[in-house]
N, C-alpha and C positions, 0 to 999 in steps of 0.2 A: 116204296123206293124213293119217292119224292122227299120224304122226311130225311132220309140219309143224305141225299144230295144237298138239302138245305143245311143240314148240320155241317157238312163238308165245306160249303161256301162260307158259313159263319165262322168256322175255325180258321180258314184262310184269311178272312177279313180281320179276325181277332189278332192273328199273328202279324198281319200286315200293319195293323195299328200299333202293336207293341214294338215291332222292329223300327217303324218309322219314327217313333219317339226315342229310340235308342235304348229301350228296355229289352229284356230277355235276350241280350247278346250272348249269354252263356250257352244258348242253344246253337249258336253259330260257331263259337270258338272251340279250340281244343281245351285241354285241361289247364294249362298255365297261361295261355294267351288271352288277352283282353281285346275283343274286336273293336275296331274303330267305329266312330259314329257314321262315317260314310258307308262302311260295309253294312251296318244295320239298316241304313236308309235304302241302299240298293236291294237288300233282301226284303225289305218292306214293300218296295215297288214290285218286286217279283211275286210276292204273296198276293198283292192286289190283282196283278195280271192273271195269276193262276185262279183266283176267285172268279174273275170274269170268264175265263175259259170254262170253269166248272159250271158256271151259271148257264152256259149254253146246253150243257148236259141236263141240267135241271129243267130248262125250258123245253127240251126235247121230250122229257117225261110228261110234262104238263100238256103239251100240244100233240103228243103221240106222233112225232116226226122222226123217223129213223135216221135220215140224212143229217139232221141237226145234231144228233147224238155223236155220229162219227166225225162231224166237223169239230165239235167241242173237244172230243177225245184227241183228235189229231193236233188241234191247237194247243191243248194242255201238254201233251208229250213234247211237242216242238218247243214250247216256251220253257218247260221244265228243264229240258236238256241244254238248250242254248243259254238259259239263265244260270244254270249251275256252272257251265263253262265260263261264262262272263264273270260270275262272282269269284271263281277260283283264279282267274287270270288277273283280276284287279287287285288282289291281295298281295 
């Protein structure tokens, strides 16, 4: 299970790095729209934040602490929902 969590954190970090550099914006935009650099950077920061939240879940697997798992999951859901709302309102 720890390997899957590590892969998930790695994917969030990879996406965060790509978005922060303004690359892979086609993953954010619709079919005809080109996303702005500011939108890509905000999405990159959100990916880094989500990677940090998922790292808590990974740490809970390594330390065998159930409360840390629920803390990470709650933080992940809160950041994902509020981040998506913030991204949609800034556009």
